[in-house]
C-alpha positions in Angstrom: 10.7 -72.5 -14.6 13.9 -70.6 -13.6 14.2 -67.0 -14.5 17.8 -65.8 -14.3 18.4 -62.9 -12.0 19.6 -59.8 -14.0 22.9 -58.6 -13.1 23.0 -55.1 -11.7 25.0 -52.6 -13.8 26.4 -49.7 -11.8 25.5 -46.3 -13.5 29.0 -45.1 -12.6 30.7 -47.8 -14.8 30.2 -45.6 -18.0 32.3 -42.9 -16.2 35.3 -45.1 -15.7 38.3 -44.0 -17.9 39.4 -46.4 -20.6 42.6 -48.4 -20.1 45.3 -46.1 -21.3 48.2 -47.2 -23.5 51.1 -46.1 -21.3 53.6 -46.0 -24.1 51.3 -43.6 -26.0 51.0 -41.4 -22.9 54.7 -41.2 -22.5 55.2 -40.5 -26.2 52.6 -37.6 -26.0 54.1 -36.3 -22.8 57.6 -36.1 -24.6 56.3 -34.5 -27.8 54.0 -32.0 -26.2 55.7 -31.1 -22.9 59.2 -32.5 -23.1 58.6 -34.7 -20.3 60.6 -38.0 -20.5 59.6 -41.1 -18.4 62.2 -43.8 -18.7 62.4 -47.1 -16.8 66.1 -47.6 -15.9 65.7 -51.4 -16.7 64.1 -50.9 -20.2 65.6 -53.5 -22.5 65.4 -51.2 -25.4 68.4 -49.3 -23.9 71.9 -50.6 -24.0 74.0 -50.8 -20.8 75.5 -47.3 -21.2 72.1 -45.7 -21.7 70.5 -47.5 -18.7 73.5 -46.4 -16.5 73.1 -42.9 -17.6 69.4 -42.9 -16.8 70.1 -44.4 -13.4 72.7 -41.8 -12.5 70.5 -39.0 -13.6 67.7 -40.4 -11.4 70.1 -40.7 -8.4 71.4 -37.2 -8.9 67.9 -35.6 -9.1 66.0 -37.8 -6.6 68.6 -39.7 -4.5 69.4 -43.4 -4.4 66.9 -46.1 -5.1 65.3 -47.7 -2.2 65.1 -51.5 -2.1 62.8 -53.5 0.1 
């Protein structure tokens, strides 16, 4: 008779944070603290809005690094 070996459950597993809904976090950050997180390639933005976001990012933080 084979008895299956019980799997060990780490006691720290219950302390891991739940997977966050990133859009909800961004929305809450904007509403509560006026912090805006925008991906310059977000398809919800039109060309002019994406270009505006890119230029603000480059002005504040320098050019994007590739590679």
